[in-house]
BABA-244490 format. One record per residue (C-alpha): residue number from 1; x, y, z. Coordinates in Angstrom, 2 decimals. Each point is the difference from the previous one (the first is absolute). Layout:
<rs>
   n      px      py      pz
 NUM       X       Y       Z
...
</rs>
This chain:
<rs>
   n      px      py      pz
   1   -4.93  -51.07  -26.15
   2   -1.69    0.39   -3.35
   3    1.96    2.79   -1.66
   4   -2.88    0.78   -2.29
   5   -2.10    1.01    2.98
   6    2.68    2.29    1.32
   7   -0.63    3.69   -0.61
   8    2.85    1.22   -2.25
   9   -0.25    3.57    1.30
  10    0.41   -1.35    3.52
  11    3.19   -1.75   -1.07
  12    1.44    3.19   -1.45
  13   -0.96    1.87    3.18
  14    1.84   -2.52    2.17
  15    3.05    0.06   -2.27
  16    0.02    3.81    0.08
  17   -0.11    0.01    3.79
  18    2.81   -2.56    0.26
  19    2.18    1.97   -2.41
  20   -0.72    3.26    1.81
  21    0.94   -1.38    3.40
  22    3.17   -1.73   -1.18
  23    1.11    3.04   -1.99
  24    0.13    2.16    3.11
  25    1.31   -2.44    2.56
  26    3.43    1.65   -0.11
  27    0.89    3.53    1.11
  28   -0.46    2.31   -2.97
  29    1.32    3.55    0.12
  30   -2.86    1.11   -2.25
  31   -2.66   -1.30    2.38
  32   -0.04    3.18    2.05
  33   -2.71    1.81    1.88
  34   -2.47    1.69   -2.33
  35   -1.00    2.70    2.50
  36    1.29    3.32   -1.26
  37    0.57    2.56    2.77
  38    0.11    3.31   -1.83
  39    0.01    3.51    1.48
  40   -3.80    0.17    0.06
  41   -0.16   -3.08    2.23
  42    2.83    1.31    2.17
  43   -2.01    3.20    0.50
  44   -3.09   -2.09    0.82
  45    1.84   -1.97    2.67
  46    1.66    3.13    1.38
  47   -3.34    1.78    0.36
  48   -0.79   -2.34    2.90
  49    3.31    0.42    1.83
  50   -1.40    2.12    2.82
  51   -2.78   -2.52    0.66
  52    2.36   -2.96   -0.21
  53    2.52    1.53    2.40
  54   -2.24   -0.35    3.03
  55   -0.68   -3.67   -0.66
  56    3.67   -0.66   -0.73
  57    0.79    1.39    3.45
  58   -2.64   -2.27    1.54
  59    1.41   -2.97   -1.89
  60    3.60    0.63    1.01
  61   -0.89    0.53    3.66
  62   -2.10   -3.17    0.14
  63    2.34   -2.19   -2.03
  64    2.83    0.82    2.40
  65   -2.09   -1.77    2.64
  66   -0.02   -3.58   -1.16
  67   -2.91   -1.10    2.20
  68   -2.55   -2.21   -1.74
  69   -2.96    1.98    1.33
  70    1.36    3.18   -1.58
  71    0.43   -1.72   -3.36
  72   -3.48   -1.52    0.11
  73   -1.60    3.35    0.75
  74    1.67    1.62   -3.01
  75   -0.49   -2.80   -2.55
  76   -2.49    0.74   -2.76
  77   -1.51   -2.65   -2.26
  78   -0.37    0.88   -3.67
  79   -2.39   -1.89   -2.32
  80    1.33   -1.29   -3.31
  81   -2.15   -1.02   -2.95
  82    1.86   -2.59   -2.06
  83   -0.79   -0.05   -3.72
  84    1.52   -3.11   -1.63
  85    0.20    0.14   -3.78
  86   -0.43   -3.32   -1.79
  87   -0.61   -1.19   -3.54
  88   -3.44    0.46   -1.52
  89   -0.64   -3.66    0.80
  90    0.71    0.58    3.70
  91    3.33   -1.81    0.04
  92    3.38    1.09    1.32
  93    0.50    3.01    2.21
  94    1.45    0.35    3.48
  95   -0.87   -2.87    2.35
  96   -1.73    0.52    3.34
  97    2.97   -1.65    1.69
  98    2.36    2.57   -1.50
  99   -2.40    2.87    0.78
 100   -0.16   -0.91    3.68
 101    3.78   -0.27    0.16
 102    0.30    3.43   -1.64
 103   -2.31    1.61    2.58
 104    1.85   -1.69    2.86
 105    3.30    1.27   -1.38
 106   -1.38    3.56   -0.23
 107   -1.12   -0.16    3.61
 108    3.44   -1.13    1.13
 109    1.64    2.92   -1.82
 110   -2.55    2.63    1.05
 111   -0.38   -1.07    3.62
 112    2.58    2.60    1.02
 113   -2.12    2.70   -1.66
 114   -2.98   -1.07    2.14
 115   -1.86   -0.86   -3.22
 116   -1.44   -3.38   -0.95
 117   -1.99   -1.18   -3.01
 118   -2.90   -2.40   -0.34
 119   -2.01   -1.33   -2.94
 120   -3.39    1.64   -0.28
 121   -3.21   -1.59   -1.31
 122    1.44   -2.86   -1.99
 123    2.03   -0.14   -3.21
 124   -1.09    1.73   -3.18
 125    0.99   -2.12   -3.01
 126    0.41    1.96   -3.22
 127   -0.26   -2.63   -2.74
 128    1.19    1.79   -3.10
 129    2.92   -0.90   -2.25
 130    0.44    3.69   -0.85
 131    1.22    0.83    3.50
 132    2.39   -2.97    0.35
 133    2.45    2.12   -2.02
 134   -0.68    3.47    1.35
 135    1.36    3.38   -1.04
 136    0.00    2.69    2.68
 137   -1.89    2.32   -2.35
 138   -2.98   -2.38    0.09
 139   -0.52    0.26    3.75
 140   -3.40    1.69   -0.28
 141   -1.34   -2.83   -2.19
 142    1.02   -2.46    2.69
 143   -1.15    1.88    3.08
 144   -3.31    1.28   -1.37
 145   -2.70   -2.10    1.64
 146    2.50   -1.90    2.12
 147    1.38    2.59    2.42
 148   -1.38    0.07    3.54
 149   -0.06    3.25    1.96
 150    1.75    0.55    3.34
 151    2.34   -3.00   -0.35
 152    3.35   -0.63   -1.70
 153   -0.73   -1.63   -3.36
 154    2.82   -2.33   -1.08
 155   -0.14   -1.47   -3.50
 156    2.13   -3.10   -0.65
 157    0.86   -0.72   -3.64
 158    2.32   -2.29   -1.98
 159    1.83    2.71   -1.91
 160    0.28    3.77    0.43
 161    1.62    2.71   -2.06
 162    0.24    3.79    0.00
 163   -1.06    2.43   -2.72
 164    3.21   -0.64   -1.94
 165   -0.73   -3.76    0.03
 166    2.87   -0.81    2.38
 167   -0.57   -2.68    2.61
 168   -0.63    1.28    3.54
 169   -0.62   -1.81    3.28
 170   -2.83    2.19    1.23
 171   -1.14    3.52    0.77
 172   -2.20    1.96    2.40
 173   -2.44    2.67   -1.11
 174    0.76    2.78    2.50
 175   -2.10    2.76   -1.58
 176   -2.44    1.64    2.44
 177   -1.91   -2.63    1.95
 178    0.65   -2.85   -2.47
 179    0.60   -3.29    1.78
 180    1.16   -2.21   -2.88
 181    2.99   -2.31   -0.29
 182    0.65   -2.18   -3.06
 183    2.70   -2.65    0.31
 184    1.32   -2.95   -1.93
 185   -0.62   -3.36    1.68
 186    3.64   -1.05    0.22
 187    1.00    3.39    1.40
 188   -2.76   -0.19    2.61
 189    1.63   -3.21    1.23
 190    3.60    1.25    0.13
 191   -0.32    1.36    3.55
 192    0.62    3.71   -0.59
 193   -1.65    1.43   -3.14
 194   -3.54    0.22    1.36
 195    1.25    1.50    3.27
 196    1.91    2.51   -2.17
 197   -3.17    1.05   -1.88
 198   -2.01    0.34    3.21
 199    2.82    2.22    1.27
 200   -0.72    2.30   -2.95
 201   -3.69   -0.03    0.85
 202    0.93    1.26    3.47
 203    2.14    2.88   -1.37
 204    3.50   -1.55   -0.12
 205    2.27    0.83   -2.92
 206    2.79   -2.11   -1.40
 207    3.09    0.39    2.14
 208    1.76    1.64   -2.96
 209   -2.74    2.65   -0.09
 210   -2.42    1.22   -2.68
 211    0.12   -1.72   -3.36
 212    1.24    1.81   -3.08
 213    3.42    0.81    1.47
 214    2.84   -2.20   -1.19
 215    1.68    0.17    3.40
 216   -1.05    1.09    3.44
 217    0.85    3.51    1.23
 218    0.13   -1.10    3.64
 219    3.46    0.36    1.54
 220    1.73   -2.82    1.83
 221    0.68    2.19    3.05
 222   -3.77    0.41    0.53
 223    0.07    3.80   -0.07
 224   -2.98    0.16   -2.39
 225   -1.70   -3.24    1.00
 226   -3.31    1.64    0.89
 227   -0.41    1.74   -3.36
 228    1.75   -2.24   -2.56
 229   -0.14   -3.70   -0.75
 230   -3.03   -1.55    1.69
 231   -0.22    2.81    2.58
 232    0.66   -2.41    2.86
 233    3.20    0.34    1.97
 234    0.58   -3.51    1.36
 235    0.18   -1.49   -3.51
 236    3.53    0.59   -1.33
 237    0.49    1.72   -3.35
 238   -0.72   -2.42   -2.85
 239    1.65    0.47   -3.44
 240   -2.91   -1.91   -1.62
 241    0.82   -3.61    0.67
 242   -0.34   -2.77   -2.57
 243    0.78   -3.70   -0.02
 244    3.27    0.73   -1.82
 245    1.29    2.01    2.98
 246   -0.70   -2.68    2.63
 247    1.77   -3.27    0.75
 248   -2.61   -2.73   -0.22
 249    1.73   -2.26    2.49
 250   -0.09    2.42    2.96
 251   -2.05    3.00   -1.23
 252    2.89    2.41    0.56
 253    0.40    3.15   -2.10
 254    2.84   -0.14   -2.53
 255   -0.61    3.28   -1.85
 256    2.50    2.82   -0.30
 257   -2.28    3.03   -0.29
 258    0.84    3.18    1.92
 259   -2.18    2.95    0.96
 260    0.46    3.69   -0.84
 261    2.55    0.32    2.83
 262    2.06   -2.96   -1.23
 263   -1.16   -2.33    2.78
 264   -0.65   -3.67   -0.74
 265   -3.51   -1.33    0.48
 266   -0.82   -2.69    2.54
 267   -3.71   -0.70   -0.67
 268   -2.26   -2.36    1.91
 269   -0.40   -2.90   -2.42
 270   -2.58   -1.61    2.26
 271   -2.47    2.90   -0.02
 272   -3.32   -1.01   -1.51
 273   -0.43    3.35   -1.79
 274    3.31   -0.33   -1.88
 275    0.72   -1.42   -3.46
 276    2.15   -2.67    1.60
 277   -0.25   -3.70   -0.92
 278   -3.44   -1.04    1.14
 279    1.15   -2.90    2.15
 280    2.35    2.38    1.84
 281   -2.77    2.40    1.04
 282   -1.34   -0.79    3.46
 283   -0.76    3.10    2.08
 284   -1.09    3.62    0.34
 285    1.91    2.56    2.06
 286   -1.56    1.26    3.22
 287   -0.85    3.39   -1.50
 288   -1.55   -1.69   -3.04
 289   -2.22   -2.00    2.37
 290   -0.97    3.18    1.84
 291   -0.75    1.78   -3.29
 292   -2.34   -2.78   -1.16
 293   -1.77   -0.12    3.37
 294   -0.46    3.77   -0.10
 295   -1.24   -0.02   -3.60
 296   -2.54   -2.70    0.81
 297   -1.29    1.99    2.98
 298   -0.09    3.27   -1.93
 299   -1.12   -1.00   -3.48
 300   -0.99   -3.67   -0.27
 301   -1.98   -0.54    3.19
 302   -3.19   -0.48   -2.05
 303    0.80   -3.68   -0.61
 304   -2.84   -2.23    1.23
 305   -1.64   -3.25   -1.10
 306   -3.79   -0.38    0.05
 307    0.14   -3.63    1.13
 308    2.73    0.08    2.67
 309    1.15    3.23    1.61
 310    0.98    1.64    3.27
 311   -2.29    2.98   -0.52
 312   -2.48    1.29    2.56
 313   -2.50    2.76    0.67
 314   -0.64    2.17    3.06
 315   -3.00    1.97    1.17
 316    2.21    3.02    0.78
 317    3.73    0.68   -0.35
 318    0.55    3.44    1.54
 319   -1.39    2.46    2.49
 320    0.73    3.42    1.42
 321   -0.56   -1.38    3.52
 322    2.75   -1.56    2.09
 323   -1.56   -3.47   -0.03
 324   -1.54   -2.13   -2.73
 325   -1.60   -3.44   -0.12
 326    0.44   -1.68   -3.38
 327   -1.84   -3.08   -1.23
 328    2.03   -2.02   -2.54
 329   -1.44   -2.47   -2.50
 330    2.06   -2.28   -2.24
 331   -1.33    0.07   -3.56
 332    1.18   -3.41   -1.22
 333   -1.97   -3.23    0.43
 334    1.27   -3.56    0.50
 335    2.63    1.08    2.50
 336    1.08   -2.48    2.69
 337    2.08    2.38    2.13
 338    0.08    3.76    0.64
 339    2.90    1.85    1.65
 340   -0.34    3.74    0.66
 341    2.67    2.41    1.18
 342   -2.14    3.12    0.29
 343    2.48    2.41    1.61
 344    3.29   -0.68   -1.80
 345    1.85   -1.54    2.95
 346    0.63   -3.33   -1.80
 347   -2.10   -1.89    2.55
 348   -3.11   -1.93   -1.06
 349   -2.96    1.70    1.67
 350   -2.99   -1.95   -1.35
 351   -0.71   -3.28   -1.81
 352   -3.62    0.45   -1.07
 353   -1.49    1.27   -3.27
 354   -1.71    3.03    1.59
 355    2.02    1.39    2.94
 356   -0.69    3.31    1.73
 357    2.72    2.20    1.51
 358    0.10    3.31    1.87
 359    2.91    2.29   -0.91
 360    1.51    2.85    1.98
 361    1.34    3.16   -1.64
 362    2.51   -0.73   -2.77
 363    0.47   -1.33   -3.54
 364    0.12   -3.80   -0.43
 365    1.06   -2.61   -2.58
 366   -2.26   -3.04   -0.39
 367    1.23   -3.41   -1.20
 368   -2.14   -3.01   -0.91
 369    1.13   -3.56   -0.72
 370   -2.57   -2.51   -1.29
 371    0.33   -3.71   -0.70
 372   -1.98   -2.59   -1.90
 373    0.69   -3.71   -0.16
 374    3.09    0.38   -2.17
 375    1.68    3.37    0.58
 376    0.22    3.27    1.95
 377    0.18    3.56   -1.32
 378    0.53    3.36    1.73
 379   -0.46    3.70   -0.60
 380    0.93    3.11    2.00
 381   -1.89    3.31   -0.19
 382    2.16    2.94    1.10
 383   -1.43    3.01    1.88
 384   -3.42   -1.62   -0.21
 385   -1.63    1.00    3.30
 386    0.23    3.68    1.01
 387   -1.21    1.08    3.44
 388    0.03    3.51    1.44
 389    1.88    1.74   -2.84
 390   -1.50    3.42    0.80
 391    1.41    3.22   -1.49
 392   -0.67    3.54    1.21
 393   -0.32    3.23   -1.95
 394    1.70    1.91   -1.48
 395    0.96   -3.01   -2.07
 396    2.48   -0.22   -2.87
 397    1.33   -2.97   -1.98
 398    2.54    0.28   -2.81
 399    0.99   -3.72   -0.01
 400    3.72    0.75    0.38
 401    0.45   -2.56    2.78
 402   -2.10   -2.74   -1.64
 403    1.52   -3.23   -1.32
 404   -3.35   -1.64   -0.86
 405   -3.47    1.43   -0.52
 406   -1.14   -1.78    3.17
 407    2.31    1.87    2.36
 408   -0.94    2.35    2.86
 409   -3.59   -1.20    0.31
 410   -0.92    0.46   -3.67
 411   -1.60   -2.87   -1.91
 412    0.29   -0.89   -3.70
 413   -2.49   -2.47   -1.45
 414    0.12   -1.68   -3.41
 415   -3.68   -0.81   -0.38
 416    0.19   -2.18   -3.10
 417    3.35   -1.76    0.60
 418    1.27    0.86   -3.49
 419    2.94    1.97    1.31
 420   -1.63    3.44   -0.04
 421    1.10    1.58    3.25
 422    1.56    3.07    1.59
 423    3.80    0.11    0.08
 424    2.59    2.35    1.48
 425    2.25    1.56   -2.63
 426    2.68    2.63   -0.57
 427    0.73    1.51   -3.40
 428   -1.98   -1.12   -3.01
 429   -2.23   -3.07   -0.04
 430    1.24   -3.17   -1.67
 431   -2.16    0.51   -3.11
 432    0.86    2.71   -2.52
 433   -2.85    2.23   -1.12
 434   -1.89    0.12    3.29
 435    0.47    1.18    3.57
 436    2.10    2.89    1.38
 437    3.77    0.46   -0.21
 438    0.40    1.25    3.60
 439   -2.17    0.45    3.05
 440   -2.06    3.07    0.85
 441    1.99    3.29   -0.06
 442    3.29   -1.87   -0.39
 443    2.77    0.85   -2.43
 444    1.91   -3.24    0.55
 445   -0.81   -3.71   -0.23
 446    0.59   -0.67    3.70
 447   -3.43    0.91    1.37
 448   -2.63   -2.69    0.53
 449   -3.62   -0.26   -1.05
 450   -2.55   -2.80   -0.30
 451   -1.50   -1.20   -3.24
 452   -2.24   -2.72   -1.46
 453    2.02   -2.02   -2.54
 454   -2.19   -0.85   -3.00
 455    2.31   -2.43   -1.84
 456   -1.27   -3.56    0.04
 457   -3.38    0.92    1.51
 458   -3.41   -0.10   -1.65
 459   -2.31    2.87   -0.92
 460   -2.35    0.74    2.88
 461    2.25   -1.47    2.72
 462   -0.17    1.99    3.23
 463    2.89    0.76    2.36
 464   -0.84    1.54    3.39
 465    2.33    2.03    2.20
 466   -1.41    0.77    3.44
 467    1.37    2.27    2.71
 468    0.36   -0.80    3.69
 469   -2.71    1.31    2.33
 470    0.12    3.80    0.20
 471   -1.71    2.00    2.74
 472   -1.75    3.13   -1.31
 473    0.05    2.35    2.99
 474   -0.70    3.40   -1.55
 475   -2.79    1.43   -2.11
 476    2.21    1.75   -2.56
 477    2.13   -2.89   -1.29
 478    0.50   -0.93   -3.63
 479    1.58   -2.91   -1.83
 480    2.46    0.75   -2.77
 481    1.80   -2.43   -2.29
 482    2.08    0.21   -3.16
 483   -0.73   -2.24   -2.97
 484    1.55   -0.83   -3.36
 485   -1.94   -1.78   -2.77
 486    1.94   -0.10   -3.26
 487   -0.65   -2.74   -2.56
 488   -2.12   -0.37   -3.11
 489   -2.11   -2.80    1.48
 490   -0.36    1.55    3.45
 491   -2.57   -1.38    2.43
 492   -1.65    1.68    2.98
 493    0.89    1.21    3.50
 494   -2.69    0.01    2.71
 495    0.21    1.33    3.57
 496   -2.18   -1.47    2.77
 497   -0.25    0.69    3.73
 498   -0.85   -2.60    2.61
 499   -1.70    0.83    3.32
 500   -1.70   -2.17    2.60
 501   -2.98   -0.11   -2.37
 502    2.00   -1.50   -2.86
 503    1.46    1.46   -3.18
 504   -1.21    3.10   -1.79
 505    1.21   -0.59   -3.53
 506    1.13    2.77   -2.34
 507    0.13    2.92    2.42
 508    1.16    1.95   -3.05
 509   -0.85   -0.83   -3.61
 510    2.21   -2.79   -1.34
 511    3.04    1.19   -1.95
 512   -0.24   -1.75   -3.36
 513    2.31   -0.31   -2.98
 514    3.35    1.58   -0.77
 515    0.65    3.21    1.94
 516    3.66    0.78   -0.66
 517    1.29    0.13   -3.57
 518    3.49   -1.34    0.73
 519    1.94   -1.82    2.71
 520    1.97    3.12    0.91
 521   -3.12    2.12    0.56
 522   -0.55    0.91    3.66
 523   -2.40   -1.72    2.36
 524   -3.33    1.75    0.54
 525   -1.74    0.29    3.38
 526   -3.52   -0.54    1.27
 527   -1.48    1.34    3.25
 528   -2.92   -1.55    1.91
 529   -1.91    1.73    2.80
 530   -0.07   -2.20    3.14
 531   -2.13    2.26    2.20
 532   -2.94   -2.45   -0.01
 533    2.24   -2.65    1.62
 534    0.96    2.12    3.03
 535    0.05   -2.14    3.15
 536    0.28   -3.26   -1.97
 537    2.79   -2.43   -0.80
 538    0.30   -0.62   -3.72
 539    2.00   -1.93   -2.59
 540    0.75    1.26   -3.48
 541   -0.12   -2.46   -2.87
 542    1.45    0.61   -3.45
 543   -1.46   -2.32   -2.65
 544    1.87   -0.33   -3.27
 545   -1.92   -1.58   -2.88
 546    2.29   -1.37   -2.69
 547   -0.53    1.39   -3.52
 548   -0.09   -1.97   -3.23
 549    3.76   -0.14   -0.52
 550    3.39   -0.27    1.69
 551    0.46    3.78   -0.33
 552   -2.27    0.89    2.90
 553    2.22    0.33    3.10
 554   -1.66    2.16    2.68
 555    2.20    1.74    2.59
 556   -0.81    1.87    3.23
 557    2.22    1.86    2.44
 558    0.08    2.44    2.93
 559   -3.24   -0.91    1.73
 560   -0.69    2.49    2.78
 561   -2.75    1.11    2.37
 562    0.39    3.53    1.28
 563   -2.00    3.07    0.97
 564   -1.70    1.92   -2.76
 565    0.98    3.61   -0.60
 566   -2.02    2.70   -1.64
 567    0.78    0.07   -3.69
 568   -0.85    3.66   -0.54
 569    3.64    0.35   -0.88
 570    1.90   -2.93   -1.49
 571    3.80   -0.04   -0.08
 572    1.15   -0.30   -3.58
 573    2.31   -2.80   -1.18
 574    3.43    0.02    1.56
 575    3.31   -0.78   -1.58
 576    1.98   -1.67    2.77
 577    3.74   -0.67   -0.26
 578    2.66   -1.14    2.46
 579    3.44    1.38   -0.77
 580    3.33    0.20    1.87
 581    0.92    3.41    1.37
 582    3.79    0.29    0.48
 583   -0.45    2.22    3.05
 584   -2.96   -1.33    1.93
 585   -0.35   -3.57   -1.27
 586   -3.01   -1.51   -1.76
 587   -2.80    2.47   -0.68
 588   -3.54   -0.48   -1.25
 589   -0.79    2.54   -2.69
 590   -3.68    0.82   -0.61
 591   -1.34    1.81   -3.00
 592   -3.65    1.06   -0.23
 593   -2.06    2.95   -1.17
 594   -2.18   -0.16    3.11
 595    2.25    0.05    3.04
 596   -0.36    3.63    0.99
 597   -0.33    0.88    3.65
 598    0.89   -2.28    2.92
 599   -0.02   -3.64   -1.07
 600    0.40   -2.50    2.83
 601    1.70   -3.30   -0.83
 602    0.69   -3.36    1.61
 603    2.32   -2.78   -1.17
 604   -1.07   -3.42    1.30
 605    0.52   -3.66   -0.78
 606   -2.73   -2.18   -1.49
 607   -1.35   -0.92    3.45
 608   -0.49    3.66    0.98
 609    3.06    0.58    2.19
 610    1.02    3.66   -0.44
 611    3.73    0.77   -0.43
 612    0.10    3.61   -1.18
 613   -2.62    2.76    0.19
 614   -0.19    3.74   -0.22
 615   -0.81    2.89   -2.32
 616    1.46    0.19   -3.49
 617    2.95    2.34   -0.52
 618    0.75    0.87   -3.64
 619   -1.66   -3.22   -1.14
 620    2.76   -2.09    1.59
 621   -0.05   -2.61    2.76
 622    3.19   -1.33    1.55
 623    0.05   -3.81   -0.15
 624    3.51   -0.32    1.39
 625   -1.29   -1.78    3.13
 626   -1.72   -2.78   -1.94
 627    1.45   -3.33   -1.08
 628   -0.63   -1.35   -3.48
 629   -3.58   -1.15   -0.35
 630   -3.54    0.68   -1.10
 631   -1.84    2.89    1.67
 632   -3.31    1.81   -0.25
 633    0.00    3.78   -0.41
 634   -3.20    1.64    1.28
 635   -0.62    3.67   -0.79
 636   -2.76    2.11    1.53
 637   -0.75    3.50   -1.24
 638   -3.02    1.42    1.77
 639   -2.85   -2.37   -0.76
 640    1.85   -1.95   -2.69
 641    2.19   -3.07    0.28
 642    2.07   -2.21   -2.29
 643    2.04   -3.16    0.64
 644    2.94   -1.10   -2.13
 645    2.41   -2.93    0.25
 646    3.71    0.88    0.15
 647    2.94   -2.34   -0.55
 648    3.22    1.10    1.68
</rs>
C-alpha cells in the first residue's frame, strides 16, 4: 500500500480504537455502572408499585407453569435502535457480527422475563470523532437528531466516562420516559453489562441499593428486604460488591463485612444487577424478572417499531351488551405469518391478518405474534376487550381496590404514546411541586386516587380515563367527582359523556390551569346534572391535557353518581375524627356548626354496603363493630346531604 495515499487521521483513529479496546480487556474496578439511582429515581420507580404488582402476580403464576404455550403468550418483543459511533472517516466502531451476538445474548438472559429484543430499522452510524471518547454530560449533543421515539436507543462507543472523568462501562437514562442506554463497546461484549443497564431501564436497582450510601442498610436476615437494599426480597443483602471481594477463580465471596446486627453477608455474586466481577454475573432472581415484566407492562408498553411490529387495530373494543363481535386488523406489512390469541387462553385462535371474533361477557387479553422471513415478535395487550361491564346507580368509585387504572371495567388510554397516562397512586406523586399529598378527604397517605403523570410527556399530550357502562335509571341523578390540579405549568381537565349517539364533549367547561396553590391543599369537587340521560346507558370520560411542564400532574378521586337533593340548606364543612373511647371502643367524633335537629347517618364501604346507620347522638357514632378500613360517612339533615371518607 502506498503510505502517502493513506489518510493519516484514519490511522490515528484506528490506533485509538485498538488502544481503547486493549486498555479495557481486563476487569477494572473503576469500570462500574454509570447509572446513578438516587432517591428521586427510587421515588419514581416506587410510584408505579401498585400498577406493577398486578403484572408481577400474573408473571409469577404463569412462570410457575413451564408450558411453552404459556411462555409464548406472555413474551413481548421490544425494538432496539442501535447507534454505532465510529470515527469521522467512518472507520472502527462495533461490528455487525458483535452486535448480533450481543442481541442474542440479551434474549437468552431476558427470556425468563418474557421479554425479547430485536433490531429496528437498520443501524444508525454516528461518524464523529467527538463521540468516540464520550463524557456522560454530553449525552444531549449525541442524542439530538439521532434518538428514535418508542424504541430503546442504545449508543455504542469506544470510550465512556462520567462527569468526574472516570471511566465507566455504561449507563441508562431512567428519567421519565427516556429510553437511552450508552455503553462502551468492550463492555457491551462482556455478557452482562448491557443486560445490567437494561435492568435499570426496567426499574431494577443495584442489589446493594440506592447509590450514595457507602454500605447497604439491608439486613442479612431479610427483615427489611422490601424497603432497604434493592427492595426485592429474593436477592440477598449485598454489602456493595467489588472485584476485590470476589475470588476470580470461582466467583465466591471472600469479604468480611457484617450488617447492623453483626451478621455476615452472603451476597449473590452471580446477580446481573450487582457490582460483582462482570464475567461472574449471569442471572436475575425470579422477583427481579417479575418486576421488569411488570414495569414493562405498566410503564414501557409504548415500545413499537414502524417497520416491524405486533400492533393491531380493532373496530370496537368494548360494549355494555353481553356479546361483542370484534374485527381485528394487523397494522404491519410484509408479514409472512400471523398468530392471534384473542381471549387469553394461550391457544392460537386465528392465523390471518384480519380475523373476526365474537366475545361473551368478560374482560380479555389479546396476544399477537407476527413473523417475517427472518424473525418472529410478539406482544400482549392486557384487559383489552371489555364486554358487558355494566354498573348500576347509585355508583361510587374511590379506587381503593385498584392495582392498575384498567381495573374493574375502567379504561386508560395514552393517546400519544409518550408515557402520559392515568396511574393509581397513594400519598404524593413522584414529582415534587405538583399533584396532591393524599387522596380526597384523607389525612393519611394510604388512600388511593388516580392521576395523570406529566413527567416525560409532551405538552398537549392527552390521557383518557373512561368509566365502565353505567345505567342511568332515575331522573334526579348527578355526577360528582373530586379533582386536584396543583402545578405551575398545569394543563386542562375535560369531562365527556358517551351515549349510543357518541360522545358529548365538555359537558361542563374545561378546568384549566392551576387550581390548588399547594400539594397539601384539599381536592375540590364538581357536580354535573345527569337528568337528560335518564333511561340511557352512558360512559364518563375524563380527558387530561398535559401542560407545558413536568409540574402539571392532574388527580381525580371519589367519582359518584347519586340522587340530587335540594340545596336550600347545605351542611357546612365537617371536622371528622376517629378516636379511641376507653369505655365503648372506637368512636367517630363529628364537629359542625350545622348539625342541629335529627341528622340521619349511614356508614358504608366504597361499594355502597351499609354497616352502621341511625340518628346522631351527641355528635358521636360508635364504630366498635367495624374492622380497620376505609368507609364513607353519609349525613342527611332534612333536604341536605354530605359525604365524607373516614379511615378507621
